[in-house]
Steps between C-alpha positions, in 0.01 A plus 500: 500500500392159627566181306201266493565163337246401239375204701424705811265740330151548648356399164617145570254492791221590257615235254510247785140583592387445141690171493314392814163594346591308187613192693212489747211626289560512128694187409270221390197720574188517291333841509211505257458879514683815601255535787587150628871585482443832678298330775773240552769769510306704753450189713871416480601854601253494790635165623860623459425813700334296776815286538790682330829320444802728466750441224834426660821537303719200564825638360717756671662787312830313527347189340363705211829683443694171511262353242549801274879476543494131399289583195732783393802277542334235284400736216826697504728193513778424255284252307272783380 
């Protein structure tokens, strides 16, 4: 068995891609039809594929585990 922390799941990469689409294309956008939205999405994907930018995790496993340990200490403290 291999332990995979929640925040290192491959699905987070998918969620990150959707966040990028939302930030770069959908926020404050005005698509007057589904076809206009689809055309913009296809254009965005084409531009992304022409110049892809990898998602780079900035935290190490040790940083993530330390953060979880601090959280557990906080929620399991004597004041709770």
